[in-house]
C-alpha positions in Angstrom: -11.7 31.0 36.2 -12.3 29.0 33.1 -9.7 30.8 31.1 -7.1 30.4 33.9 -7.9 26.7 34.1 -7.4 26.4 30.3 -4.0 28.2 30.8 -3.0 25.6 33.3 -3.9 22.9 30.9 -1.8 24.5 28.2 1.2 24.6 30.4 0.7 21.0 31.6 0.7 19.9 27.9 4.2 21.3 27.3 5.6 18.7 29.8 7.6 21.4 31.6 6.1 20.5 34.9 7.5 17.0 34.8 11.1 18.3 34.9 12.5 18.5 38.4 14.5 21.7 39.0 14.9 21.3 42.7 18.7 21.0 42.3 18.8 24.5 40.6 19.4 27.6 42.7 16.2 29.6 43.2 17.8 32.9 42.3 19.2 31.4 39.1 15.7 30.0 38.3 14.2 33.4 38.8 16.9 34.9 36.6 16.2 32.4 33.7 12.5 33.0 34.0 12.9 36.8 33.9 15.2 36.4 30.9 12.6 34.5 29.0 9.9 37.1 29.9 12.0 40.0 28.7 13.3 38.4 25.5 11.7 38.0 22.1 11.9 34.8 20.0 15.0 36.0 18.1 16.9 36.7 21.4 16.0 33.3 22.7 17.2 31.6 19.6 20.7 33.2 20.1 21.0 31.1 23.3 22.5 27.7 23.3 19.7 25.0 23.2 20.5 24.0 26.8 20.1 27.6 28.2 17.1 28.3 25.9 15.1 25.3 27.1 16.2 25.9 30.7 14.9 29.5 30.5 11.6 28.4 29.0 11.1 25.6 31.5 11.7 28.0 34.4 9.3 30.5 32.9 6.6 27.9 32.4 6.9 26.6 35.9 6.8 30.1 37.4 3.8 31.0 35.2 2.0 27.9 36.4 2.4 28.9 40.0 1.4 32.5 39.2 -1.8 31.2 37.5 -2.6 29.1 40.6 -2.2 32.2 42.7 -4.5 34.2 40.4 -7.1 31.5 40.6 -7.0 31.5 44.4 -7.1 35.3 44.5 -10.1 35.5 42.1 -12.0 32.7 43.9 -11.4 34.4 47.3 -12.5 37.8 46.2 -15.6 36.6 44.4 -16.7 34.5 47.3 -16.1 37.3 49.8 -18.1 39.6 47.5 -21.0 37.1 47.6 -20.9 36.9 51.4 -20.7 40.7 51.7 -23.8 41.1 49.5 -25.6 38.5 51.6 -24.8 40.2 54.9 -25.9 43.5 53.5 -29.3 41.9 52.4 -29.8 40.4 55.9 -28.9 43.7 57.6 -31.3 45.7 55.4 -34.1 43.2 56.2 -33.4 43.5 59.9 -33.5 47.3 59.7 -36.8 47.2 57.8 -38.2 45.0 60.5 -36.9 47.0 63.4 -40.3 48.0 64.7 -41.5 44.4 64.6 -38.4 43.3 66.6 -39.0 46.1 69.2 -42.6 45.0 69.4 -41.7 41.4 70.0 -39.2 42.3 72.7 -41.6 44.6 74.4 -44.3 41.9 74.5 -41.7 39.4 75.7 -40.7 41.8 78.6 -44.3 42.3 79.6 -45.0 38.6 79.5 -42.0 37.8 81.7 -43.2 40.3 84.2 -46.6 38.7 84.3 -45.2 35.3 84.7 -43.0 36.5 87.6 -46.2 37.9 89.2 -47.8 34.4 88.8 -44.8 32.9 90.5 -45.1 35.4 93.4 -48.7 34.5 93.8 -49.9 38.1 93.1 -51.5 37.0 89.8 -52.8 33.9 88.0 -52.6 32.3 84.6 -56.2 33.3 83.7 -55.3 37.0 84.2 -52.1 36.5 82.1 -54.1 34.9 79.3 -56.6 37.7 79.4 -53.8 40.3 78.9 -52.2 38.2 76.2 -54.8 36.5 74.0 -53.8 33.3 72.2 -54.2 35.0 68.8 -51.7 37.7 69.7 -49.3 35.1 71.1 -49.6 33.0 68.0 -48.8 36.0 65.8 -45.8 36.8 67.9 -44.6 33.2 67.6 -44.8 33.4 63.8 -42.9 36.6 63.6 -40.1 35.3 65.9 -40.0 32.1 63.9 -39.4 34.1 60.7 -36.4 35.9 62.4 -34.9 32.7 63.8 -35.4 30.2 61.0 -36.6 32.3 58.0 -34.7 33.1 54.8 -33.0 36.2 56.4 -32.1 34.4 59.7 -28.6 33.6 58.3 -26.5 35.0 55.5 -25.8 31.4 54.4 -29.3 31.2 53.2 -28.7 34.1 50.8 -25.3 32.7 49.7 -26.8 29.2 49.1 -29.4 30.8 46.7 -26.4 31.6 44.4 -25.0 28.1 44.4 -25.0 27.8 40.6 -22.7 30.8 40.4 -20.5 29.4 43.2 -20.3 26.1 41.3 -18.9 27.8 38.2 -16.2 29.5 40.4 -15.3 26.3 42.3 -15.4 23.7 39.4 -12.0 24.8 37.8 -10.5 25.0 41.3 -11.5 21.5 42.3 -10.8 19.9 39.0 -7.4 21.3 38.3 -5.8 21.5 41.7 -5.0 19.0 44.4 -5.6 20.0 48.0 -4.2 18.8 51.3 -4.5 19.7 54.9 -1.8 20.3 57.5 -1.1 17.7 60.2 -3.4 19.7 62.5 -6.0 20.2 59.8 -9.4 18.5 59.4 -9.6 15.7 56.9 -13.4 16.1 56.6 -12.8 19.1 54.4 -11.1 17.0 51.8 -14.1 14.6 51.9 -16.5 17.5 51.5 -14.6 18.8 48.5 -14.8 15.4 46.8 -18.5 15.3 47.5 -19.1 18.8 46.1 -17.2 17.9 42.9 -19.3 14.8 42.5 -22.4 16.9 42.9 -21.2 19.4 40.3 -20.4 16.6 37.8 -23.8 14.9 38.5 -22.3 11.7 39.9 -24.4 12.0 43.1 -27.5 14.1 43.8 -27.7 14.3 47.5 -25.5 14.4 50.6 -25.4 11.2 52.7 -26.9 11.7 56.2 -23.8 10.5 57.9 -21.5 13.1 56.3 -19.3 14.8 58.9 -19.7 18.6 59.3 -17.0 19.1 61.9 -14.9 21.2 59.4 -17.6 23.9 59.7 -18.2 26.3 62.6 -21.0 25.2 64.9 -23.4 27.9 63.9 -23.0 26.9 60.3 -23.4 23.2 61.1 -26.9 24.0 62.5 -27.8 26.2 59.5 -26.8 23.4 57.1 -29.1 20.8 58.7 -32.9 21.1 58.0 -35.4 18.7 59.5 -32.6 16.3 60.4 -31.2 16.2 56.8 -28.3 18.1 55.2 -29.5 20.8 52.8 -27.5 20.2 49.6 -27.3 23.9 48.5 -26.3 25.1 52.0 -23.7 22.3 52.3 -22.2 23.3 49.0 -22.1 27.0 49.9 -20.6 26.2 53.3 -17.9 24.0 51.7 -17.0 26.6 49.2 -16.6 29.1 52.0 -14.5 26.6 54.0 -12.2 26.2 51.0 -11.7 30.0 50.8 -10.9 30.1 54.5 -8.5 27.2 54.2 -6.7 28.9 51.3 -6.5 32.3 53.1 -5.0 30.5 56.2 -2.5 28.7 54.0 -1.5 32.0 52.2 -1.1 33.8 55.5 1.2 31.0 56.8 3.1 31.0 53.5 3.6 34.7 53.6 4.8 34.5 57.2 7.3 31.8 56.3 8.6 33.9 53.4 9.0 36.9 55.6 10.8 34.9 58.3 13.1 33.4 55.6 14.0 36.8 54.2 14.7 38.1 57.7 
């Protein structure tokens, strides 16, 4: 990501991006770019200066877009790999705790049956407490709490543990590229991206409590908030994932438009 970011900076320094070629036919631009790619320095010198510079400008502008596509692709694959590893870790943990889960469910079923008996009048709470001592109930509560709110309750917890790696991936993306959302998109994502960039650069150290989370799925919103406050690492991990999903959505729409145009 860092090398690709440096490549973007090199192309920007040439000034080729400041030249507007919208008036030029797209097929002709591709032809000039292809000519520059397939020609050596001597062959390019044989061209007239106007055609030589036109070919180089088309090549640099195409190369710039290609590098951006590579950055998006690399970012998406790396983040998807992190999430896949996190989901595998959670699944392995749940498999290892399969007997505990079955035990909790069995006790829950028995307790429900006993409570129904109390409701019917065929039993009383004293009898229920005799069958289910408080120490056993407390142990069950702790085990269930670990499943519901522990480290392995959500794959986001595992992803957030690698936030330093995710920062290295996202920093070139956020610093070099400008993002926007569609008319139907959520502006909160742009605010989140700016907040994350400030966190990476050390401008701020915490997430304001009034920060909007409506750009995230509801289950992720709940996972990000801990004790009424936004967990910084989880917020960053969730934002990085939202950026990936936004890019994938944009690429899908762009591919569909290209296919429709060719048809």
